[in-house]
C-alpha positions as CSV (number, residue, x, y, z in Angstrom):
1,M,0.1,-0.1,0.2
2,T,1.1,3.8,-0.6
3,Q,0.3,6.4,1.8
4,P,-1.6,9.4,1.3
5,A,0.4,12.8,0.1
6,D,-1.4,14.3,2.8
7,R,-1.9,12.1,6.3
8,P,-5.2,12.5,7.9
9,G,-4.8,14.1,11.2
10,R,-0.9,14.8,11.1
11,G,-0.4,17.1,8.0
12,D,-1.0,20.8,9.4
13,Q,0.8,19.7,12.4
14,L,4.6,21.1,12.9
15,A,7.4,18.6,13.2
16,F,8.6,19.1,17.1
17,D,11.1,17.1,18.0
18,L,9.5,14.7,20.5
19,A,10.5,11.2,21.6
20,H,8.4,8.5,20.0
21,A,7.2,6.1,23.0
22,S,9.5,2.8,22.2
23,S,7.6,-1.0,22.9
24,S,9.7,-3.1,24.7
25,G,7.8,-5.6,26.0
26,L,7.8,-9.3,25.0
27,A,4.4,-8.7,23.0
28,D,6.4,-6.3,20.7
29,F,9.7,-8.5,20.6
30,I,10.4,-9.9,17.3
31,P,12.4,-13.0,17.2
32,G,15.0,-14.0,14.5
33,K,17.7,-16.6,14.0
34,S,20.0,-14.2,15.8
35,N,18.1,-14.0,19.4
36,R,15.5,-16.8,19.5
37,R,17.9,-18.2,21.7
38,P,19.1,-15.8,24.1
39,L,15.2,-14.9,24.4
40,E,14.4,-18.7,25.4
41,F,16.9,-18.8,27.7
42,L,16.1,-15.5,29.9
43,L,12.1,-16.8,29.4
44,A,13.4,-20.2,31.3
45,W,14.3,-18.0,34.4
46,P,14.1,-19.0,37.2
47,D,15.4,-22.1,35.8
48,W,18.9,-20.8,35.4
49,P,22.0,-22.9,36.0
50,H,23.6,-19.7,37.6
51,P,22.3,-16.8,39.2
52,A,24.0,-14.7,37.0
53,T,24.2,-14.1,32.9
54,V,26.0,-11.9,31.2
55,L,24.2,-10.9,27.6
56,S,27.0,-10.1,25.1
57,G,25.9,-9.2,21.5
58,P,27.0,-6.2,19.1
59,S,25.9,-2.6,19.3
60,G,22.0,-2.2,17.6
61,S,21.4,-6.2,18.3
62,G,18.6,-5.7,20.9
63,K,20.1,-6.2,24.3
64,S,18.6,-3.6,26.2
65,H,14.6,-4.9,25.2
66,L,15.9,-8.7,26.0
67,A,17.1,-7.2,29.2
68,R,13.8,-5.3,30.1
69,I,11.8,-8.3,29.0
70,W,13.8,-10.1,31.4
71,A,13.6,-7.6,34.2
72,D,9.7,-7.4,33.6
73,R,9.6,-11.3,34.4
74,A,11.4,-11.1,37.2
75,G,11.0,-8.0,38.8
76,A,14.3,-6.6,38.5
77,D,15.8,-3.2,38.8
78,I,17.6,-1.9,35.7
79,V,20.9,0.5,36.4
80,Q,23.4,1.5,33.8
81,A,26.9,0.2,34.5
82,S,28.2,3.8,35.1
83,D,25.8,4.4,37.9
84,I,26.9,1.1,39.6
85,G,27.9,2.7,42.7
86,A,25.0,4.7,43.7
87,A,23.1,1.1,43.0
88,A,25.2,-0.7,45.3
89,A,25.8,1.5,47.8
90,G,23.3,1.0,51.2
91,R,21.0,-1.3,49.4
92,R,20.4,-4.7,49.5
93,P,19.0,-5.7,46.0
94,R,17.8,-9.1,44.6
95,R,17.5,-9.0,41.3
96,V,19.2,-6.2,39.2
97,V,20.0,-5.8,34.9
98,V,23.6,-3.8,34.8
99,E,23.5,-2.1,31.5
100,D,26.3,-1.8,28.5
101,L,29.1,-2.9,31.2
102,Q,31.6,-1.2,28.3
103,R,30.5,1.9,29.1
104,G,32.8,4.0,31.5
105,P,33.6,4.7,34.2
106,L,32.9,1.2,35.8
107,D,33.3,1.0,39.6
108,E,34.3,-2.2,39.5
109,P,34.4,-3.1,43.6
110,A,30.6,-1.5,43.3
111,L,30.0,-4.0,40.8
112,F,31.4,-7.0,42.5
113,H,29.6,-6.2,45.6
114,L,26.5,-5.7,44.0
115,F,27.5,-9.1,42.3
116,N,28.0,-11.1,45.8
117,L,24.4,-9.5,46.9
118,C,22.3,-10.5,43.4
119,V,23.5,-14.6,43.7
120,E,22.4,-14.8,47.1
121,P,19.4,-17.4,47.2
122,G,16.2,-16.2,45.1
123,G,18.9,-13.3,43.9
124,A,19.8,-13.2,40.0
125,L,21.9,-10.6,38.1
126,L,21.5,-9.7,34.1
127,V,24.8,-7.8,32.5
128,T,24.6,-6.4,29.1
129,A,27.7,-5.7,27.3
130,N,29.1,-5.6,23.6
131,A,31.4,-8.6,24.1
132,P,32.1,-11.5,26.4
133,P,33.5,-10.6,29.9
134,A,36.8,-12.2,28.5
135,R,37.3,-9.4,26.3
136,L,36.4,-6.2,28.4
137,A,38.8,-4.0,30.1
138,L,38.4,-4.9,33.5
139,S,41.0,-5.1,35.9
140,L,39.8,-6.0,39.5
141,P,40.6,-9.8,39.3
142,D,38.1,-11.0,41.7
143,L,35.3,-8.9,39.4
144,I,36.5,-10.8,36.1
145,S,36.5,-14.2,37.9
146,R,33.3,-13.7,38.8
147,L,31.8,-12.8,35.4
148,R,33.9,-15.8,33.2
149,A,32.3,-17.8,35.9
150,A,28.4,-16.9,34.9
151,K,26.5,-17.8,32.1
152,L,27.4,-16.3,28.9
153,V,24.5,-16.0,26.5
154,E,25.6,-14.4,22.7
155,I,23.3,-12.7,20.2
156,D,24.2,-12.7,16.7
157,T,24.6,-9.7,14.1
158,P,20.7,-9.0,13.0
159,D,19.9,-10.9,9.6
160,D,18.3,-9.7,6.9
161,G,14.8,-11.2,7.8
162,L,15.2,-9.2,11.2
163,I,15.8,-6.2,10.4
164,E,13.5,-6.1,7.4
165,A,10.5,-7.2,9.9
166,V,11.6,-5.1,12.0
167,L,10.9,-1.9,9.8
168,V,7.7,-2.8,8.8
169,K,7.0,-2.7,12.5
170,L,8.3,0.2,13.5
171,F,7.0,2.6,10.5
172,A,3.2,0.7,11.3
173,D,3.8,1.7,14.7
174,R,4.5,5.1,13.4
175,Q,1.3,5.2,11.2
176,L,3.5,5.4,8.2
177,E,1.9,3.0,5.3
178,I,4.7,1.5,3.1
179,G,5.4,-1.2,0.6
180,P,7.9,-4.0,0.6
181,D,9.6,-1.9,-2.2
182,I,10.4,0.9,0.7
183,T,11.6,-1.6,3.1
184,A,14.3,-3.3,0.3
185,F,15.4,-0.2,-0.5
186,A,16.5,1.1,3.0
187,L,17.4,-2.6,3.6
188,A,20.3,-2.5,0.8
189,R,21.4,0.9,2.2
190,M,21.4,1.2,5.7
191,E,23.9,0.2,8.5
192,R,22.7,-3.5,9.6
193,S,21.6,-2.8,13.3
194,L,18.2,-2.5,15.1
195,E,19.3,0.5,16.5
196,A,19.2,2.2,13.0
197,A,16.6,0.6,12.1
198,R,14.7,2.6,14.6
199,A,16.7,5.8,14.4
200,L,16.1,5.7,10.1
201,V,12.4,5.0,10.8
202,A,12.2,8.1,13.2
203,R,14.0,10.5,11.2
204,V,11.6,9.4,7.9
205,D,8.4,10.1,10.2
206,R,10.1,13.5,11.0
207,I,10.8,14.6,7.4
208,A,7.5,12.9,6.1
209,L,5.3,15.1,8.5
210,S,7.3,18.1,8.5
211,E,6.7,18.4,4.8
212,S,3.4,16.7,4.6
213,R,5.1,14.2,2.1
214,R,4.2,10.2,2.2
215,V,7.1,8.4,2.0
216,S,9.1,7.3,-1.2
217,K,12.2,6.0,-2.1
218,R,13.5,9.7,-2.5
219,L,12.7,10.8,0.9
220,V,14.5,7.2,2.5
221,A,17.5,8.2,0.7
222,R,17.6,11.6,2.4
223,A,17.0,10.3,5.4
224,L,19.6,8.2,5.0
225,Q,22.2,10.5,3.9
226,Q,21.4,12.6,7.1
227,M,22.4,9.3,9.4
228,P,25.1,9.9,11.3
229,P,27.8,6.8,10.7
230,S,27.0,4.4,13.7
231,A,23.2,4.6,16.2
232,G,25.1,2.1,18.6
233,D,22.6,0.4,20.8
């Protein structure tokens, strides 16, 4: 289907740069070859072989979405690795997600303390990172030992089929009607990551809204030209 030149209810709006609500629940997760096994493992909680798990994958592979799915299931807090000192101080959390271990600065003693708290009976720890623990720049021997003993679950780079399905869903979430020719055009030219897909759709929507235009290959090409080199995770 093609989208009308004027989008009902939106054509006369100003294109404010407002954050679009992202869907991060289980019902919004799109499984593919790269992420099906990690999803199945996280959903198997609390029947984990170890109370601590490291979820590793390249930038834009969907680690944060998977982590939120598990956090909802386990009733876990979510903290950024750079904020771990404040999260560990004076608390006895039972279940925690520590996001983006590769991003500093990291308070390694605080993370080691939090690790020990979470692996007590009934607790659990999920750490996300863009590489396995053996490849991370860590210096505290006790923390390195704990992380290497944790269960490692790896996400592969998203395949084209998954990225295409995500593009279709993201356009639909924004009420942008597109045909398969548009997704094929974007897929052949964009960075291969889920975050890049989200960033591209947001930029396409912004251009289409500000100019009251339908989504076309030419509009997508303009959006791609405006994209930064890497969208990250």
